[in-house]
C-alpha positions in Angstrom: 5.5 25.8 -47.1 3.5 24.2 -49.9 -0.3 24.9 -49.6 -2.5 22.2 -51.0 -5.9 23.6 -52.1 -7.4 20.4 -53.5 -6.1 17.5 -51.4 -7.9 14.8 -53.4 -6.5 15.9 -56.7 -3.1 16.4 -55.2 -3.0 12.9 -53.7 -4.5 11.0 -56.7 -3.2 12.9 -59.8 0.3 14.1 -58.9 2.9 11.7 -60.5 3.7 9.1 -57.9 7.5 9.6 -57.7 7.1 13.3 -57.3 4.3 12.9 -54.8 6.3 10.5 -52.7 9.4 12.8 -52.8 7.3 15.8 -51.7 5.8 13.8 -48.8 8.9 11.9 -47.9 11.4 14.8 -47.7 9.7 16.3 -44.5 9.3 12.8 -43.0 12.9 11.8 -43.7 14.0 15.0 -42.1 11.6 14.3 -39.2 12.9 10.8 -38.7 16.5 11.7 -39.1 16.3 14.5 -36.5 14.3 12.2 -34.2 16.8 9.5 -34.7 19.6 11.9 -33.9 17.9 13.0 -30.7 17.2 9.4 -29.8 21.0 8.9 -29.9 21.7 12.2 -28.2 21.1 10.8 -24.7 23.5 7.9 -25.5 26.1 10.3 -26.9 26.1 12.8 -24.1 25.9 10.4 -21.2 28.9 8.7 -22.8 30.8 11.9 -22.0 30.1 11.8 -18.3 33.5 11.4 -16.5 34.1 8.1 -14.6 30.6 6.6 -15.2 30.2 6.9 -19.0 29.9 3.1 -19.6 27.4 2.5 -16.8 25.3 5.5 -17.9 25.3 4.4 -21.5 24.2 0.9 -20.3 21.4 2.5 -18.3 20.0 4.4 -21.2 20.1 1.2 -23.3 18.3 -0.7 -20.6 15.5 1.9 -20.5 15.1 1.9 -24.3 12.5 -0.9 -24.2 10.3 1.2 -21.9 10.4 4.0 -24.5 9.8 1.5 -27.3 6.6 0.3 -25.5 5.3 3.8 -25.0 6.1 4.5 -28.7 4.4 1.3 -29.7 1.1 2.3 -28.2 1.5 5.8 -29.7 1.9 4.1 -33.1 -1.0 1.8 -32.5 -3.4 4.7 -32.1 -1.5 7.0 -34.6 -1.2 4.5 -37.5 -4.6 2.9 -36.7 -6.5 6.1 -36.8 -4.3 7.6 -39.5 -4.7 4.7 -41.9 -8.5 4.8 -41.5 -8.9 8.5 -41.8 -6.8 8.6 -44.9 -8.9 5.9 -46.6 -12.0 7.8 -45.6 -10.7 11.1 -47.0 -9.9 9.2 -50.2 -13.5 7.9 -50.3 -14.9 11.4 -49.5 -16.2 10.5 -46.0 -14.8 13.4 -43.9 -17.1 13.0 -40.9 -15.9 9.5 -40.2 -12.3 10.7 -40.6 -12.9 13.5 -38.1 -14.5 11.1 -35.6 -11.6 8.7 -35.9 -9.0 11.4 -35.4 -10.4 12.6 -32.1 -11.1 9.0 -30.9 -7.6 7.8 -31.5 -6.1 10.9 -29.9 -8.2 10.7 -26.7 -7.5 6.9 -26.3 -3.8 7.5 -26.6 -3.7 10.3 -24.0 -5.8 8.2 -21.6 -3.5 5.2 -21.8 -0.4 7.5 -21.5 -1.6 8.8 -18.2 -2.1 5.3 -16.9 1.4 4.3 -18.0 2.9 7.4 -16.3 1.1 6.7 -13.0 1.4 2.9 -12.7 4.9 2.8 -14.2 6.3 4.9 -11.4 4.2 3.1 -8.7 5.7 -0.2 -9.8 9.1 1.0 -11.0 11.1 -1.3 -8.9 9.5 -4.4 -10.4 9.8 -2.9 -13.9 13.6 -2.3 -13.5 13.9 -5.9 -12.1 12.5 -7.2 -15.4 14.9 -5.1 -17.5 18.3 -5.8 -15.9 20.3 -9.0 -15.5 22.0 -10.1 -12.3 25.5 -9.2 -13.6 24.7 -5.5 -14.0 26.4 -3.3 -11.4 24.4 -1.6 -8.6 25.3 1.8 -9.9 23.9 1.0 -13.3 20.7 -0.2 -11.8 20.3 3.0 -9.8 20.9 5.2 -12.8 18.4 3.1 -14.8 15.8 3.7 -12.2 16.4 7.5 -12.1 16.2 7.7 -15.9 13.2 5.5 -16.3 11.1 7.3 -13.6 11.4 10.7 -15.5 10.8 9.1 -18.9 7.6 7.5 -17.7 6.1 10.9 -16.8 6.4 11.9 -20.4 4.3 9.0 -21.6 1.0 11.0 -22.3 3.0 13.5 -24.4 5.0 10.9 -26.2 1.9 8.9 -27.2 -0.1 12.1 -28.1 2.6 13.5 -30.3 2.9 10.2 -32.2 -0.9 10.2 -32.8 -1.1 13.7 -34.1 2.1 13.3 -36.2 0.8 10.2 -38.0 -2.7 11.7 -38.5 -1.1 14.7 -40.2 1.1 12.5 -42.4 -1.8 10.4 -43.5 -3.7 13.6 -44.5 -0.7 14.6 -46.7 0.4 17.3 -44.3 4.0 16.0 -43.8 5.4 19.5 -43.4 3.4 20.3 -40.3 4.3 16.9 -38.9 7.9 17.6 -39.6 7.9 20.9 -37.8 6.4 19.4 -34.7 8.9 16.6 -34.4 11.9 18.7 -35.3 11.1 21.4 -32.8 11.0 18.9 -30.0 14.2 17.2 -31.2 16.0 20.6 -31.2 14.9 21.3 -27.7 16.2 17.9 -26.6 19.6 18.3 -28.3 20.1 21.8 -26.8 19.2 20.7 -23.3 21.2 17.5 -23.3 24.7 19.0 -23.0 23.4 21.8 -20.7 21.7 19.6 -18.2 24.0 16.5 -18.4 27.3 18.2 -18.5 27.1 22.0 -17.8 24.6 21.6 -14.8 26.1 18.3 -13.8 22.7 16.6 -13.6 24.0 13.4 -15.2 21.5 10.9 -16.4 18.6 12.7 -14.8 19.4 15.7 -17.0 19.2 13.4 -20.1 15.7 12.2 -19.1 14.5 15.7 -18.4 15.8 16.9 -21.8 14.0 14.0 -23.5 10.6 14.7 -21.8 11.0 18.5 -22.5 11.4 17.7 -26.2 8.4 15.5 -26.2 6.2 18.2 -24.5 7.4 20.7 -27.1 6.6 18.5 -30.0 3.2 17.6 -28.5 2.0 21.2 -28.3 3.4 22.3 -31.7 1.8 19.4 -33.4 -1.5 20.2 -31.7 -1.3 23.7 -33.1 -0.4 22.3 -36.6 -3.4 20.0 -36.6 -5.6 23.1 -36.7 -3.9 24.6 -39.8 -5.0 24.4 -43.5 -7.3 21.6 -44.5 -6.2 19.4 -41.6 -8.9 17.7 -39.6 -9.6 19.5 -36.3 -9.5 17.5 -33.1 -12.8 18.2 -31.4 -14.3 16.5 -28.3 -17.7 16.5 -30.0 -16.4 14.0 -32.5 -15.3 11.5 -29.9 -16.9 8.2 -30.7 -15.5 5.3 -28.6 -17.3 2.4 -30.1 -16.5 -1.2 -31.2 -16.3 -0.2 -34.9 -13.6 2.5 -34.4 -11.7 0.5 -31.9 -11.5 -2.5 -34.2 -10.4 -0.2 -37.1 -7.6 1.2 -34.9 -6.5 -2.3 -34.0 -6.6 -3.5 -37.6 -4.6 -0.5 -38.9 -2.3 -0.1 -35.9 -1.6 -3.5 -34.5 1.3 -4.1 -36.9 3.0 -1.0 -35.4 2.2 -2.2 -31.9 3.8 -5.6 -32.7 6.8 -4.0 -34.4 7.6 -1.6 -31.6 6.4 -3.8 -28.8 8.4 -6.8 -29.8 11.4 -4.5 -30.3 11.1 -3.7 -26.6 10.9 -7.3 -25.7 13.8 -8.1 -28.0 15.9 -5.3 -26.6 15.2 -6.4 -23.1 16.3 -10.0 -23.9 19.3 -8.7 -25.8 20.4 -6.5 -22.8 19.9 -9.3 -20.3 21.8 -11.8 -22.5 24.6 -9.4 -23.2 24.8 -8.5 -19.5 25.0 -12.2 -18.5 27.9 -12.8 -21.0 29.8 -9.5 -20.9 28.4 -7.2 -18.1 28.0 -3.5 -18.5 30.5 -3.3 -21.4 28.6 -5.7 -23.5 25.3 -3.9 -22.8 26.9 -0.6 -23.7 28.4 -1.9 -26.9 25.1 -3.4 -28.1 23.2 -0.3 -27.0 25.4 2.0 -29.1 25.0 -0.4 -32.1 21.2 -0.4 -31.7 21.1 3.4 -31.6 23.3 3.8 -34.7 21.3 1.3 -36.7 18.0 2.9 -35.5 19.2 6.2 -36.9 19.9 4.6 -40.3 16.6 2.7 -40.4 14.8 5.9 -39.3 15.7 7.5 -42.6 14.3 4.5 -44.5 11.2 4.6 -42.4 10.8 8.3 -43.1 11.0 7.6 -46.9 8.4 4.8 -46.4 6.2 7.2 -44.5 6.1 9.4 -47.6 4.7 6.4 -49.4 2.1 5.4 -46.8 -0.4 8.3 -47.4 0.0 7.8 -51.1 -0.7 4.1 -50.6 -3.7 4.4 -48.3 -5.3 7.4 -50.0 -5.1 6.0 -53.5 -6.2 2.6 -52.4 -9.3 4.2 -50.8 -9.8 6.1 -54.1 -9.6 2.9 -56.1 -6.3 3.9 -57.9 -4.5 0.6 -57.2 -1.8 1.0 -59.9 -0.5 4.0 -58.1 -0.1 1.9 -55.0 2.0 -0.6 -56.9 4.1 2.0 -58.6 4.9 3.7 -55.3 6.0 0.4 -53.8 8.6 -0.4 -56.5 9.9 3.2 -56.4 10.5 3.1 -52.7 12.1 -0.3 -52.7 14.5 0.7 -55.4 15.8 3.9 -53.9 15.6 2.6 -50.3 17.9 -0.3 -51.2 20.4 2.0 -53.0 20.5 4.2 -49.9 21.1 1.3 -47.5 23.8 -0.2 -49.6 25.7 3.1 -49.4 25.3 3.8 -45.6 25.8 0.1 -44.8 29.2 0.2 -46.6 30.2 3.3 -44.7 29.2 1.7 -41.3 31.1 -1.5 -42.1 34.3 0.3 -43.0 34.3 2.8 -40.2 32.6 0.7 -37.5 35.3 1.1 -34.8 35.4 4.8 -35.1 31.6 5.1 -35.0 31.5 3.1 -31.7 34.3 5.2 -30.2 32.3 8.4 -30.7 29.9 7.3 -28.0 32.4 6.4 -25.3 34.4 8.8 -23.1 38.2 8.6 -23.5 38.9 10.6 -20.2 41.9 9.6 -18.2 39.7 8.1 -15.5 37.9 5.8 -17.9 38.5 2.1 -17.5 40.6 1.4 -20.6 40.0 -2.4 -20.7 36.2 -1.9 -20.4 36.3 0.8 -23.1 38.1 -1.6 -25.5 35.5 -4.3 -24.8 32.7 -1.9 -25.6 34.4 -1.0 -28.9 35.0 -4.6 -29.8 31.4 -5.8 -29.1 29.9 -2.7 -30.9 32.2 -3.0 -33.9 31.4 -6.6 -34.5 27.7 -6.2 -34.1 27.6 -3.0 -36.3 29.5 -4.8 -39.1 27.2 -7.8 -39.0 24.1 -5.6 -39.2 25.6 -3.4 -41.9 26.0 -6.4 -44.3 22.4 -7.3 -44.0 21.1 -3.7 -43.8 20.0 -3.3 -47.5 17.4 -6.1 -47.1 15.4 -3.7 -44.9 14.2 -1.6 -47.8 12.0 -4.5 -49.1 11.0 -5.6 -45.6 9.9 -2.2 -44.4 8.1 -1.2 -47.6 6.2 -4.5 -47.7 5.1 -4.0 -44.2 4.0 -0.4 -44.8 2.1 -1.4 -48.0 0.2 -4.2 -46.2 -0.6 -2.0 -43.2 -1.7 1.0 -45.4 -4.2 -1.1 -47.5 -5.8 -2.6 -44.4 -4.2 -6.1 -44.6 -3.9 -6.2 -40.8 -3.0 -9.9 -40.3 -0.2 -10.0 -42.9 1.1 -6.7 -41.8 1.2 -7.9 -38.3 3.2 -11.0 -39.2 5.8 -9.0 -41.2 5.9 -6.4 -38.4 6.4 -9.1 -35.8 9.0 -11.1 -37.7 12.2 -8.9 -37.4 12.0 -8.2 -33.7 9.8 -11.1 -32.6 9.1 -14.2 -34.5 12.7 -14.6 -35.5 14.7 -12.3 -33.2 13.5 -13.8 -29.9 14.3 -17.4 -30.8 17.6 -16.3 -32.2 18.6 -14.3 -29.1 17.7 -17.3 -26.9 19.5 -19.9 -29.1 22.5 -18.3 -30.7 24.2 -17.0 -27.6 23.9 -20.4 -26.0 25.7 -21.9 -29.0 28.3 -19.1 -29.8 28.5 -17.0 -26.6 28.8 -13.2 -27.1 29.2 -13.7 -30.8 25.7 -15.1 -30.9 24.5 -11.9 -29.4 26.3 -9.8 -32.0 24.8 -11.8 -35.0 21.3 -12.1 -33.7 19.8 -9.2 -35.5 21.4 -10.1 -38.8 20.0 -13.7 -38.7 16.5 -12.3 -37.8 16.6 -9.9 -40.8 17.5 -12.6 -43.3 14.6 -14.8 -42.0 12.2 -11.8 -42.2 13.1 -11.2 -45.8 12.1 -14.8 -46.6 8.5 -14.3 -45.4 8.2 -10.7 -46.8 8.8 -11.8 -50.4 5.7 -14.1 -50.8 3.5 -11.6 -49.0 4.5 -8.8 -51.2 4.2 -10.8 -54.4 0.7 -12.0 -53.5 -0.6 -8.4 -52.8 1.1 -6.9 -55.8 -0.6 -9.5 -58.1 -3.9 -8.5 -56.6 -3.3 -4.9 -57.2 -2.6 -5.7 -60.9 -5.8 -7.7 -61.2 -7.8 -4.8 -59.6 -6.8 -2.3 -62.1 
C-alpha cells in the first residue's frame, strides 16, 4: 500500500495523468466490485426455481429505495468530502476535521430515521413502487426484501460518507478496501442464504445488509490510519455554514441518485402496466448491467475528483483542466469498447440472469429476454456519451459550482428521463420504455457541452 508522507506535494506536484491513475485504480476496483455485488442479488434470485422472474422483478422494484438511501449518503459524503478536500488544499485542517465529523453524524442520524419510519410505513411505500398489474406474489416478495434493506440504512449512509471523505483526502486505497470487503461478504452470503439455506429473497436482503455493515466498520477503522482526518465528536459543528457547504457540494449527488430512484419507480410502473412482471424483470436486468458499466466510469471519475477539488483549492487551475481532458478521452474509449460488446452479446447477457429450469415459464422468459435485449442495445449505442456527461458533472461539483452541477446531475435521470418515460411509452408502447434512457442521455449531452466549455474557459483565464 502506498504511503503518502506529504499529501499536499503529492496532490499538487505529481503529474496529473499519473496521479489520476493512482487514485482511480482503487476507486475503479471499488466501483466495479460494488457494481458486481449490486447485481449479485439480481443474479442469484434469478436462480430461484419457479419464482425467478417475480423475485428479479421484486429486487428491481426495491432498487429506488436503495437509490434514495445512497442519494443521501452521497449528499453528506460528497458535500463534506468536497469541502474538506478544498480546505486541505488551502491548509485549513481544523475546518476540514469539523466538516468530516459533522457530515458523518448527520448521515447516521438520518439513516436511523429512514430505518424506523421506512418500516413503520412500509405498506404505503410499497404501494408507491408497484403498479396494479404486478402479481400478488411479487408484491409480497418486494415487501420482505425492502423491510430488511431499510434496516441497513444507517450503515449504508455511513459507509458512503466515510468512503467519499477518504477519497477526497487522496486515500483511495483505504476507501477501496472498505467497499471491497463488504462486497465480498455480500457475494459469499448471496448463494448460501438464497439457494443453499433456501431463504429466497430474504436471504438476498440479509446478505446485502451484512455487506454494508462490514464495509461500514472497516472504513471506520481506515479513517483512523495514516494522515487521514479522524472522526471525533469534539469536532461536531452543526451550524448553518457547514450545512450549506454540504448542500452546495452534495446536492448534485442527491439529485442524481434521488432522481434515479424516481425515474426507476416510474420506469417499473410503466413497464409493469405495459408488460407485467416480465417487462419489469427485463428492464431491471438491463438497469443493473448498465449500472455495472457506468460504475467503472464513475470510479475513474472519482480518481479525478480529489485531484480537481484539491488543486482548485490550491489555485492550480491548469491541473484541473488537464485532468478533465484526460478522463474524457480514456473514459470514452472504454465505453465504446464495452458498449460494442453489450450490443453484440445482448441476448446472452440478459439470459445469464434468468433461470432456465424446467418449471420456468418459457413464454415469460422469452419476453424478459426480448425486452432486456432491446433496451440493452439501445443504451449501448449511446453509452460512450456518458464519459463527457459524468466528467463534466464531477468537475462542476468538485470546484463548488453547485447550481450547474445540480442541473447536469438532474438531467439524465430527471429533467429529461421523467418526461421521456411519461411521453414515449404513450406514443410507442413498450418500445418507448426501452428507448427512454437513450433519449435522456442524448438530451443530457446537449446541456453538458456548454456548461463544460464555459468552466474550462474560466480555468484557462485563471491561470
